[in-house]
C-alpha positions as CSV (number, residue, x, y, z in Angstrom):
1,X,45.4,-34.4,-51.0
2,X,44.2,-33.2,-47.5
3,X,44.2,-29.6,-47.3
4,X,46.8,-28.9,-44.1
5,X,45.6,-26.5,-41.4
6,X,47.3,-23.2,-41.8
7,X,49.0,-21.7,-38.6
8,X,48.1,-18.8,-37.1
9,X,51.3,-15.9,-36.5
10,X,50.8,-13.3,-33.8
11,X,52.6,-10.0,-35.8
12,X,53.5,-7.3,-33.3
13,X,55.6,-4.1,-33.3
14,X,55.5,-0.6,-32.3
15,X,53.5,1.9,-34.4
16,X,55.5,3.3,-37.3
17,X,58.1,0.6,-36.9
18,X,57.5,-0.9,-40.6
19,X,54.6,-3.6,-40.3
20,X,52.9,-2.8,-42.9
21,X,55.3,-2.4,-45.6
22,X,57.0,-5.5,-44.2
23,X,54.0,-7.3,-44.9
24,X,53.0,-5.8,-48.4
25,X,56.1,-7.2,-49.3
26,X,55.1,-10.8,-47.5
27,X,51.7,-11.0,-49.1
28,X,53.9,-10.4,-52.5
29,X,56.5,-13.2,-51.8
30,X,54.4,-16.1,-50.1
31,X,51.2,-16.7,-51.4
32,X,50.6,-18.8,-48.4
33,X,50.1,-16.0,-46.2
34,X,47.2,-14.2,-45.3
35,X,46.8,-10.8,-43.3
36,X,43.9,-10.9,-41.4
37,X,41.4,-8.1,-41.6
38,X,40.4,-6.4,-38.4
39,X,37.4,-4.2,-37.2
40,X,38.1,-0.8,-36.0
41,X,36.3,2.0,-34.7
42,X,38.9,4.4,-36.1
43,X,38.1,6.3,-39.1
44,X,40.0,5.7,-42.7
45,X,42.8,7.0,-43.3
46,X,43.3,8.2,-47.1
47,X,43.5,5.5,-49.2
48,X,42.1,2.7,-46.8
49,X,39.0,0.8,-48.0
50,X,36.3,-1.0,-46.0
51,X,37.3,-4.7,-45.6
52,X,40.5,-4.6,-47.0
53,X,43.0,-2.6,-44.5
54,X,40.0,-2.8,-41.4
55,X,36.3,-3.4,-41.2
56,X,35.4,0.3,-40.2
57,X,32.5,-0.3,-37.8
58,X,30.8,2.3,-35.2
59,X,31.5,1.7,-31.1
60,X,28.2,0.5,-31.2
61,X,28.4,-2.1,-33.7
62,X,31.9,-2.9,-32.3
63,X,30.4,-3.4,-29.0
64,X,27.7,-5.9,-30.2
65,X,30.3,-8.1,-32.1
66,X,32.0,-8.2,-28.2
67,X,28.4,-9.1,-26.6
68,X,28.5,-11.9,-29.6
69,X,31.9,-13.4,-28.9
70,X,32.9,-12.7,-32.4
71,X,36.9,-11.4,-31.5
72,X,39.7,-13.3,-31.0
73,X,40.6,-10.7,-29.5
74,X,39.5,-7.1,-28.9
75,X,41.8,-3.9,-27.6
76,X,41.4,-0.2,-27.0
77,X,44.6,1.6,-28.0
78,X,45.0,5.6,-28.8
79,X,41.2,5.9,-28.2
80,X,39.7,3.8,-30.2
81,X,39.0,-0.3,-30.6
82,X,40.3,-2.6,-32.6
83,X,39.4,-6.1,-32.6
84,X,40.2,-9.8,-34.6
85,X,36.8,-11.7,-36.1
86,X,37.4,-15.0,-35.1
87,X,35.4,-16.3,-38.0
88,X,37.4,-15.0,-40.4
89,X,40.7,-16.2,-38.8
90,X,39.1,-19.5,-38.4
91,X,37.8,-19.4,-42.2
92,X,41.4,-18.8,-43.9
93,X,43.2,-21.3,-41.3
94,X,40.8,-24.0,-42.5
95,X,41.8,-23.2,-46.2
96,X,45.4,-23.6,-45.3
97,X,46.2,-20.2,-45.5
98,X,49.3,-18.9,-42.8
99,X,47.5,-16.1,-41.3
100,X,49.2,-13.1,-39.8
101,X,47.4,-11.0,-37.1
102,X,49.2,-7.5,-37.3
103,X,48.0,-6.8,-33.6
104,X,49.2,-4.2,-30.4
105,X,50.5,-5.7,-27.0
106,X,47.4,-6.4,-25.3
107,X,45.7,-8.3,-27.7
108,X,48.7,-10.3,-28.6
109,X,48.6,-11.3,-25.0
110,X,45.2,-12.3,-25.2
111,X,45.6,-14.5,-28.9
112,X,48.5,-16.2,-27.3
113,X,46.5,-17.3,-24.1
114,X,44.0,-18.2,-25.8
115,X,45.4,-20.0,-28.9
116,X,49.0,-21.3,-27.5
117,X,49.8,-22.7,-30.7
118,X,50.1,-19.2,-32.2
119,X,53.6,-18.2,-33.4
120,X,54.7,-14.8,-32.4
121,X,57.0,-12.1,-33.9
122,X,57.7,-8.8,-33.0
123,X,59.2,-6.0,-35.3
124,X,61.4,-4.1,-33.7
125,X,62.7,-0.5,-34.8
126,X,67.0,-0.1,-35.2
127,X,66.3,2.9,-32.5
128,X,63.6,5.3,-30.6
129,X,64.8,8.1,-32.8
130,X,64.6,6.3,-35.9
131,X,61.2,4.9,-35.0
132,X,60.4,8.6,-34.2
133,X,62.0,9.8,-37.2
134,X,59.5,7.3,-39.1
135,X,56.4,8.5,-37.3
136,X,57.0,12.2,-38.2
137,X,57.8,11.4,-41.6
138,X,54.5,9.5,-42.3
139,X,52.6,12.8,-41.5
140,X,49.5,11.2,-40.8
141,X,49.7,12.3,-37.0
142,X,49.1,15.3,-35.1
143,X,51.8,16.1,-32.4
144,X,49.7,14.6,-29.4
145,X,48.8,11.2,-31.0
146,X,52.6,11.1,-32.4
147,X,53.8,11.6,-28.7
148,X,51.0,9.1,-27.3
149,X,52.4,6.4,-30.1
150,X,56.2,7.1,-29.0
151,X,55.0,6.3,-25.1
152,X,52.8,3.2,-26.4
153,X,56.1,1.9,-28.7
154,X,58.2,1.8,-25.4
155,X,55.8,-0.1,-23.6
156,X,55.3,-2.5,-26.2
157,X,59.5,-2.9,-27.1
158,X,60.1,-3.3,-23.1
159,X,57.4,-6.9,-23.5
160,X,59.1,-7.8,-26.7
161,X,60.7,-10.7,-24.7
162,X,57.3,-12.2,-24.3
163,X,57.5,-12.8,-28.3
164,X,59.1,-15.8,-29.9
165,X,60.9,-14.2,-32.6
166,X,62.3,-10.7,-32.8
167,X,62.8,-9.0,-36.2
168,X,65.1,-5.6,-35.9
169,X,63.8,-3.6,-39.3
170,X,66.9,-2.0,-40.5
171,X,66.9,-2.8,-43.8
172,X,63.2,-4.1,-45.2
173,X,64.5,-6.7,-47.7
174,X,66.7,-8.6,-44.4
175,X,63.6,-7.9,-42.3
176,X,61.4,-9.4,-44.7
177,X,63.4,-12.3,-45.4
178,X,64.0,-13.1,-41.9
179,X,59.9,-13.2,-41.5
180,X,59.9,-15.5,-44.2
181,X,62.4,-17.6,-42.5
182,X,60.2,-18.1,-39.9
183,X,57.2,-18.8,-41.6
184,X,59.2,-21.4,-43.7
185,X,60.8,-23.1,-40.2
186,X,57.5,-23.0,-38.0
187,X,55.4,-24.6,-41.1
188,X,57.8,-27.2,-42.3
């Protein structure tokens, strides 16, 4: 039997909306889903491992990768650079995996322009107040960073209409099931 090429999913949402938590559940529930590992110039958070959450690189290395056209997309977000390595994504798609790119607005726009066959999903918070509460509860950001992330979150939510699917993360189990339903629908 021939291995069917996987589907590319652009998966986005405001910082603190619960994208990562939803993704952990998706990976447990569906073996066909792979999360693309992005490169970033930001420092690892506690517990993050190079090559698992991100490929942590210097700004010099990142610029080298840009020059070599090694990214499907790349963007600057909150004073750091993020990018999706092309080779990793295409290798996983060729193996039949459905690859999720967890990226921000600018990156999503770039990928959707380059890969119009990609499926786009935006995770929305139940409210801006709840989003702020989640960001503060996380305890990983300075006040300045929280304010910056909330401002960026508003821009991202204002652009949610560009995505094919909008999932509201009010209830984790329902949000996970809603994303799995999108995967089922798009891969049949």
